[in-house]
C-alpha positions as CSV (number, residue, x, y, z in Angstrom):
1,M,7.2,69.7,-6.3
2,A,7.7,67.4,-3.3
3,I,5.1,64.6,-3.3
4,Q,3.8,63.5,0.1
5,W,0.8,61.3,1.0
6,F,0.2,60.1,4.5
7,P,-3.6,60.0,5.2
8,G,-5.1,59.1,8.6
9,H,-5.4,55.4,8.0
10,M,-1.7,55.1,7.4
11,N,-0.9,56.5,10.8
12,K,-3.2,53.8,12.2
13,A,-1.3,51.2,10.1
14,K,2.0,52.5,11.5
15,K,0.8,51.9,15.1
16,A,-0.6,48.4,14.1
17,I,2.7,47.4,12.4
18,A,4.8,48.6,15.4
19,E,2.7,46.5,17.8
20,R,2.5,43.4,15.6
21,A,6.2,43.5,14.8
22,K,6.9,42.6,18.4
23,S,5.3,39.2,18.1
24,V,6.2,37.9,14.6
25,D,9.3,35.9,13.6
26,M,10.0,37.7,10.3
27,V,8.7,40.3,7.9
28,I,7.9,40.1,4.2
29,E,8.1,43.5,2.5
30,M,6.6,43.7,-1.0
31,L,8.4,46.1,-3.3
32,D,7.6,47.4,-6.8
33,A,10.2,45.8,-9.1
34,R,10.1,48.9,-11.3
35,M,11.2,51.1,-8.3
36,P,12.6,48.8,-5.6
37,A,14.3,51.4,-3.4
38,S,11.6,54.0,-3.8
39,S,9.0,51.5,-2.6
40,E,11.2,50.3,0.3
41,N,9.6,51.9,3.4
42,P,12.3,53.4,5.7
43,L,9.7,53.5,8.5
44,L,9.2,49.7,8.3
45,A,13.0,49.2,8.7
46,Q,12.7,51.1,12.1
47,L,9.5,49.3,13.2
48,S,10.9,45.8,12.4
49,K,14.5,46.2,13.4
50,G,16.2,42.9,14.1
51,K,13.7,40.8,12.2
52,P,14.7,38.7,9.2
53,K,13.2,40.1,6.0
54,L,12.1,38.6,2.7
55,K,12.0,41.3,0.0
56,I,9.5,40.4,-2.8
57,L,10.1,42.4,-6.0
58,N,6.6,42.2,-7.3
59,K,5.4,43.2,-10.8
60,Q,8.7,41.8,-12.2
61,D,6.9,41.1,-15.5
62,L,6.6,44.9,-15.9
63,A,10.2,45.6,-14.9
64,D,13.5,45.6,-16.8
65,P,14.8,42.1,-16.3
66,E,18.5,43.1,-16.3
67,R,17.9,45.7,-13.7
68,T,15.8,43.2,-11.6
69,K,18.9,40.9,-11.5
70,I,21.0,43.8,-10.2
71,W,18.4,44.6,-7.5
72,L,18.2,41.0,-6.4
73,E,21.9,40.8,-6.0
74,H,21.8,44.1,-4.1
75,Y,19.2,42.9,-1.5
76,N,20.6,39.4,-1.2
77,S,24.0,40.8,-0.1
78,R,22.3,42.3,3.0
79,P,22.5,40.3,6.3
80,D,19.3,38.5,7.4
81,T,17.7,39.4,4.1
82,R,16.5,37.3,1.1
83,A,15.0,38.7,-2.1
84,I,12.9,37.1,-4.8
85,A,11.2,38.5,-7.9
86,L,7.7,37.5,-9.0
87,D,4.4,38.6,-10.4
88,S,1.7,38.4,-7.7
89,S,-0.7,36.6,-10.0
90,E,1.7,34.0,-11.2
91,T,1.2,30.3,-10.5
92,G,3.5,29.0,-7.9
93,A,4.0,32.3,-6.0
94,H,2.6,30.6,-2.9
95,G,5.3,27.9,-2.9
96,K,8.2,30.3,-3.6
97,I,7.2,32.5,-0.7
98,T,6.5,29.9,1.9
99,Q,9.6,28.0,1.0
100,A,11.7,31.1,1.3
101,C,10.2,32.0,4.7
102,R,10.7,28.5,6.1
103,A,14.3,28.4,5.0
104,M,14.9,31.7,6.8
105,I,13.2,30.6,10.1
106,P,13.6,26.8,10.1
107,H,13.0,26.3,13.9
108,R,9.4,27.6,13.7
109,Q,7.2,24.7,12.5
110,G,4.4,22.5,13.7
111,I,1.1,23.6,15.4
112,E,2.9,24.3,18.7
113,K,5.4,26.6,17.0
114,P,3.7,28.2,14.0
115,L,5.7,30.5,11.8
116,R,4.3,34.0,12.3
117,V,4.9,36.4,9.4
118,L,4.1,40.0,8.9
119,I,3.5,41.1,5.3
120,C,3.8,44.8,4.4
121,G,4.1,47.0,1.4
122,I,3.3,50.4,-0.1
123,P,-0.2,51.1,-1.4
124,N,-1.2,49.4,-4.7
125,V,1.9,47.2,-4.8
126,G,-0.1,44.1,-5.4
127,K,-0.1,42.6,-1.9
128,S,-3.8,41.8,-1.8
129,T,-3.7,40.0,-5.2
130,L,-0.7,38.0,-4.0
131,I,-2.5,37.0,-0.8
132,N,-5.6,35.9,-2.6
133,G,-3.6,33.7,-4.8
134,M,-1.8,32.2,-1.8
135,I,-4.9,31.3,0.1
136,G,-6.9,30.3,-2.9
137,K,-9.9,32.5,-2.2
138,K,-10.7,36.2,-2.2
139,S,-10.0,37.3,1.4
140,A,-8.2,40.5,0.7
141,K,-9.8,43.4,-1.2
142,T,-8.1,44.3,-4.5
143,G,-8.2,47.3,-6.8
144,N,-6.1,49.6,-8.9
145,E,-6.3,52.5,-6.4
146,P,-4.0,52.9,-3.4
147,G,-5.3,52.4,0.1
148,I,-7.7,49.4,-0.4
149,T,-6.8,47.4,2.7
150,K,-7.6,49.4,5.8
151,A,-7.1,47.0,8.7
152,E,-4.9,44.1,9.8
153,Q,-6.0,40.6,8.9
154,R,-4.6,37.3,10.2
155,L,-4.6,34.6,7.5
156,F,-3.7,30.9,7.9
157,L,-1.6,29.6,4.9
158,A,-1.2,26.3,6.8
159,D,-1.8,25.1,10.4
160,D,1.8,26.3,11.2
161,F,2.0,29.4,9.0
162,W,0.3,32.5,10.1
163,L,0.3,35.6,7.9
164,Y,-0.5,39.0,9.2
165,D,-1.6,41.3,6.4
166,T,-1.4,45.1,7.1
167,P,-2.7,48.1,5.2
168,G,-0.4,49.6,2.5
169,M,1.7,52.4,4.0
170,L,4.0,55.1,2.8
171,W,6.0,57.2,5.3
172,P,5.3,60.7,6.7
173,K,8.1,62.5,4.7
174,I,9.6,61.4,1.4
175,I,12.9,63.1,1.3
176,V,14.1,61.8,-2.1
177,E,12.3,63.8,-4.7
178,E,12.9,61.3,-7.5
179,S,11.4,58.6,-5.2
180,G,8.2,60.7,-4.8
181,Y,7.8,61.0,-8.6
182,N,8.5,57.3,-9.1
183,L,5.9,56.3,-6.5
184,A,3.4,58.6,-8.1
185,A,4.1,57.3,-11.6
186,G,3.6,53.7,-10.3
187,G,0.2,54.4,-8.7
188,A,1.2,54.3,-5.0
189,V,0.0,57.9,-4.3
190,G,-3.5,59.1,-4.2
191,R,-4.5,61.3,-7.1
192,N,-5.4,64.2,-4.8
193,A,-1.7,64.4,-3.7
194,L,-0.1,64.8,-7.1
195,D,-0.1,66.9,-10.3
196,E,-0.4,64.2,-13.1
197,E,1.1,66.5,-15.7
198,E,4.2,67.1,-13.6
199,V,4.6,63.5,-12.8
200,A,4.2,62.5,-16.5
201,L,6.9,65.1,-17.5
202,E,9.3,63.6,-14.9
203,L,8.6,60.1,-16.2
204,L,9.2,61.2,-19.8
205,D,12.5,62.8,-18.8
206,Y,13.7,59.5,-17.4
207,L,12.4,57.4,-20.2
208,R,13.9,59.6,-23.0
209,R,17.3,59.3,-21.2
210,H,17.2,55.6,-20.4
211,Y,14.5,53.9,-22.6
212,L,14.3,56.1,-25.7
213,P,13.8,53.3,-28.3
214,M,10.8,52.0,-26.3
215,L,9.3,55.5,-26.1
216,Q,9.8,56.0,-29.8
217,E,8.3,52.6,-30.6
218,R,5.2,53.0,-28.4
219,Y,4.3,56.5,-29.7
220,Q,5.5,56.0,-33.3
221,A,8.0,58.8,-33.0
222,D,11.2,59.5,-34.9
223,K,13.3,56.3,-34.7
224,D,16.5,58.3,-34.9
225,P,18.3,57.6,-31.6
226,S,19.8,61.1,-31.8
227,S,16.4,62.7,-31.3
228,H,16.7,65.4,-28.6
229,W,13.0,66.2,-28.0
230,D,12.4,67.8,-24.6
231,D,9.8,66.5,-22.2
232,N,7.1,69.0,-23.2
233,S,7.6,68.1,-26.9
234,W,7.1,64.5,-26.1
235,L,3.9,65.2,-24.1
236,E,2.6,67.3,-27.1
237,W,3.5,64.5,-29.5
238,I,1.7,61.9,-27.4
239,A,-1.4,64.2,-27.0
240,K,-1.7,64.4,-30.8
241,K,-1.1,60.7,-31.3
242,R,-3.8,59.9,-28.8
243,G,-6.3,62.5,-29.9
244,A,-5.9,64.5,-26.7
245,V,-6.6,67.8,-28.4
246,L,-9.1,70.5,-27.4
247,S,-11.1,72.8,-29.6
248,G,-8.9,75.1,-31.7
249,G,-6.2,72.5,-31.8
250,R,-5.1,73.2,-28.3
251,V,-3.2,70.3,-26.5
252,N,-5.0,68.6,-23.6
253,Y,-2.0,68.2,-21.4
254,Q,-3.9,66.6,-18.6
255,K,-5.3,63.9,-20.9
256,A,-1.9,63.2,-22.4
257,A,-0.4,62.9,-19.0
258,E,-3.1,60.4,-18.0
259,N,-2.3,58.4,-21.1
260,I,1.4,58.1,-20.5
261,L,0.9,57.2,-16.8
262,T,-1.6,54.5,-17.7
263,D,0.7,53.1,-20.4
264,F,3.6,52.9,-18.0
265,R,1.5,51.3,-15.2
266,E,0.2,48.7,-17.6
267,G,3.6,47.9,-19.2
268,K,2.5,49.1,-22.6
269,I,5.7,51.1,-23.2
270,G,7.9,48.1,-22.3
271,R,9.6,46.5,-19.3
272,I,11.0,49.5,-17.4
273,T,12.7,50.1,-14.1
274,L,13.0,53.7,-13.0
275,E,16.1,53.3,-10.8
276,T,19.3,51.3,-10.2
277,P,21.1,50.9,-6.9
278,N,23.8,53.4,-7.9
279,Q,21.2,56.0,-9.0
280,W,19.4,55.5,-5.7
281,E,22.5,56.0,-3.7
282,T,23.2,59.3,-5.6
283,W,19.7,60.5,-5.0
284,L,19.7,59.6,-1.3
285,K,23.0,61.3,-0.7
286,K,21.8,64.4,-2.4
287,A,18.5,64.4,-0.4
288,R,20.3,63.8,2.9
289,Q,22.6,66.7,2.2
290,K,19.7,69.0,1.4
291,E,17.9,67.9,4.6
292,A,21.0,68.6,6.6
293,E,21.3,72.1,5.1
294,L,17.6,72.8,5.8
295,K,18.0,71.7,9.4
296,A,21.0,74.0,9.8
297,I,19.0,76.9,8.5
298,R,16.1,76.2,10.8
299,E,18.4,75.9,13.8
300,A,20.2,79.1,12.9
301,R,16.9,80.9,12.7
302,K,15.7,79.5,16.0
303,A,18.9,80.5,17.7
304,E,18.6,84.0,16.2
305,R,15.1,84.4,17.5
306,K,16.1,83.3,21.0
307,G,18.9,85.9,20.9
308,Q,16.5,88.7,19.9
309,K,15.1,91.0,22.7
310,P,11.4,91.9,22.8
311,A,10.5,95.0,20.8
312,D,9.3,97.0,23.8
313,E,12.7,96.7,25.7
């Protein structure tokens, strides 16, 4: 199942970002450290082309530390890009971010030449929590559901540091299927746009292949590393462990799915990252090839229709 979520307010956000990007000096993009590439908005890259970028890998306290290092190296190797990892609620986040921004744009300082920064991110990535910590008061709304911020806000971190906060935004079409599942597992997609049982099964598939010991520990499963349970078996085991059982001993798959998604989002399974740069490149290459094939099929059908004569001739 392809996961897509682009409600009306995101289209408004796209237009606002496109307009604001013309007048700012640089862009901060907040990423989810558990899925950095999946949470990197390709639409933002188009809208802010030519602007220096600071990539913030947020929720690093929930992510695999070794994989976070790999991702930081990956982003820091890009031109006009710097990447840092943090937890949006950590003490000192304000200093790390402002220092990184000023180092990237040193010529913008003083009241006459304030540093103008646009901050963006996918829904529920922790942007509002970060901003509230930076300005020392609750200016941005926060919550554990995507789509809290609905309009642009201009915030003053200092007399010469202006921060433009924008609504969380995905993109109209997510072509990488694995990316859609990762975003859904992380809580960036509205519940009405996903099948939680399907998302949980995809998450379990990745965890049993890459984080099996953590999975076994969390759900008191067989500690034998050679365990080859399939995804459905894991979901049934978790359901029984959590009491997600209906009358007659039937498994409540929906409740079990909600349990594992909540455990992942809260870091209760362990520090997990659902992708590496190499994995992402493989997924992206496969997705682009599929898109090219679909485009060729559509164009062939279109050409065939044009070549057909009307039925009454």
